Structures are given as structure tokens and as C-alpha cells.
C-alpha positions as a Markdown table, in Angstrom:
| # | Residue | x | y | z |
|---|---|---|---|---|
| 1 | Unk | -1.0 | -53.9 | -8.3 |
| 2 | Unk | -0.2 | -54.3 | -12.0 |
| 3 | Unk | 0.3 | -50.5 | -12.4 |
| 4 | Unk | 3.2 | -50.3 | -10.0 |
| 5 | Unk | 5.0 | -53.3 | -11.5 |
| 6 | Unk | 4.6 | -51.8 | -15.0 |
| 7 | Unk | 5.8 | -48.4 | -14.0 |
| 8 | Unk | 9.1 | -49.6 | -12.6 |
| 9 | Unk | 9.8 | -51.9 | -15.6 |
| 10 | Unk | 9.2 | -49.2 | -18.1 |
| 11 | Unk | 10.6 | -46.1 | -16.3 |
| 12 | Unk | 14.0 | -46.2 | -18.0 |
| 13 | Unk | 12.4 | -46.5 | -21.5 |
| 14 | Unk | 10.1 | -43.6 | -20.8 |
| 15 | Unk | 13.0 | -41.4 | -19.6 |
| 16 | Unk | 15.0 | -42.2 | -22.8 |
| 17 | Unk | 12.0 | -41.3 | -24.9 |
| 18 | Unk | 11.5 | -38.0 | -23.1 |
| 19 | Unk | 15.2 | -37.1 | -23.6 |
| 20 | Unk | 15.1 | -38.0 | -27.3 |
| 21 | Unk | 12.0 | -35.9 | -27.7 |
| 22 | Unk | 13.6 | -33.0 | -25.9 |
| 23 | Unk | 16.8 | -33.2 | -27.9 |
| 24 | Unk | 14.7 | -33.3 | -31.2 |
| 25 | Unk | 12.8 | -30.2 | -30.2 |
| 26 | Unk | 16.0 | -28.3 | -29.3 |
| 27 | Unk | 17.6 | -29.3 | -32.6 |
| 28 | Unk | 14.5 | -28.0 | -34.5 |
| 29 | Unk | 14.6 | -24.7 | -32.6 |
| 30 | Unk | 18.3 | -24.3 | -33.4 |
| 31 | Unk | 17.8 | -25.0 | -37.1 |
| 32 | Unk | 14.9 | -22.6 | -37.2 |
| 33 | Unk | 16.8 | -19.9 | -35.5 |
| 34 | Unk | 19.9 | -20.3 | -37.8 |
| 35 | Unk | 17.7 | -20.2 | -40.9 |
| 36 | Unk | 16.0 | -17.1 | -39.6 |
| 37 | Unk | 19.3 | -15.3 | -38.8 |
| 38 | Unk | 20.8 | -16.0 | -42.2 |
| 39 | Unk | 24.5 | -15.6 | -43.0 |
| 40 | Unk | 26.1 | -14.1 | -40.0 |
| 41 | Unk | 29.8 | -14.7 | -40.8 |
| 42 | Unk | 29.9 | -12.3 | -43.7 |
| 43 | Unk | 28.7 | -9.3 | -41.6 |
| 44 | Unk | 31.4 | -10.0 | -39.0 |
| 45 | Unk | 34.2 | -10.0 | -41.6 |
| 46 | Unk | 33.0 | -6.6 | -43.1 |
| 47 | Unk | 33.2 | -4.7 | -39.7 |
| 48 | Unk | 36.8 | -5.6 | -38.9 |
| 49 | Unk | 39.3 | -2.8 | -39.0 |
| 50 | Unk | 42.6 | -2.9 | -40.8 |
| 51 | Unk | 45.4 | -3.2 | -38.2 |
| 52 | Unk | 47.9 | -1.5 | -40.5 |
| 53 | Unk | 46.0 | 1.8 | -40.6 |
| 54 | Unk | 46.2 | 4.1 | -37.6 |
| 55 | Unk | 42.9 | 5.3 | -36.0 |
| 56 | Unk | 42.6 | 9.0 | -36.4 |
| 57 | Unk | 40.1 | 11.6 | -35.1 |
| 58 | Unk | 38.8 | 12.1 | -38.6 |
| 59 | Unk | 38.1 | 8.4 | -39.0 |
| 60 | Unk | 36.2 | 8.3 | -35.7 |
| 61 | Unk | 34.1 | 11.5 | -36.3 |
| 62 | Unk | 33.5 | 11.1 | -40.1 |
| 63 | Unk | 29.7 | 10.7 | -40.6 |
| 64 | Unk | 30.2 | 9.3 | -44.2 |
| 65 | Unk | 32.0 | 6.1 | -43.2 |
| 66 | Unk | 32.7 | 3.5 | -45.8 |
């Protein structure tokens, strides 16, 4: 009889603890993934094309791209 009474009275606290634990685990995974990937913004800036230059066939087929 005491088990059922205790379960209902502590249900909300247990749910909040579970959610906090889940959020903490997700934050740790995200931090680990970001640390593993490294600087991603620098690579994206290097690959952008200059809009003022026209795209030519030589530019597309040149194996020695800069």
C-alpha cells in the first residue's frame, strides 16, 4: 500500500530528473561532436566562388585548381 502512495507523490520529481539527465547527456554529446569536428566555418569560407568572375570551361575542367 505504501508503494502506490509513494509512486504518485514522487512521479513528477522523477520525470524532471529523467529529463535533466537526458538534456545533460545530449549536451555532452553535442560538445564532444563539436570538439571532434573542429573549426568548420573556415572551410566553408574557402570554398566560396567569387561572384564577379565568370565561370569558364577552363575553370571547370582544370585539374590544377587553386
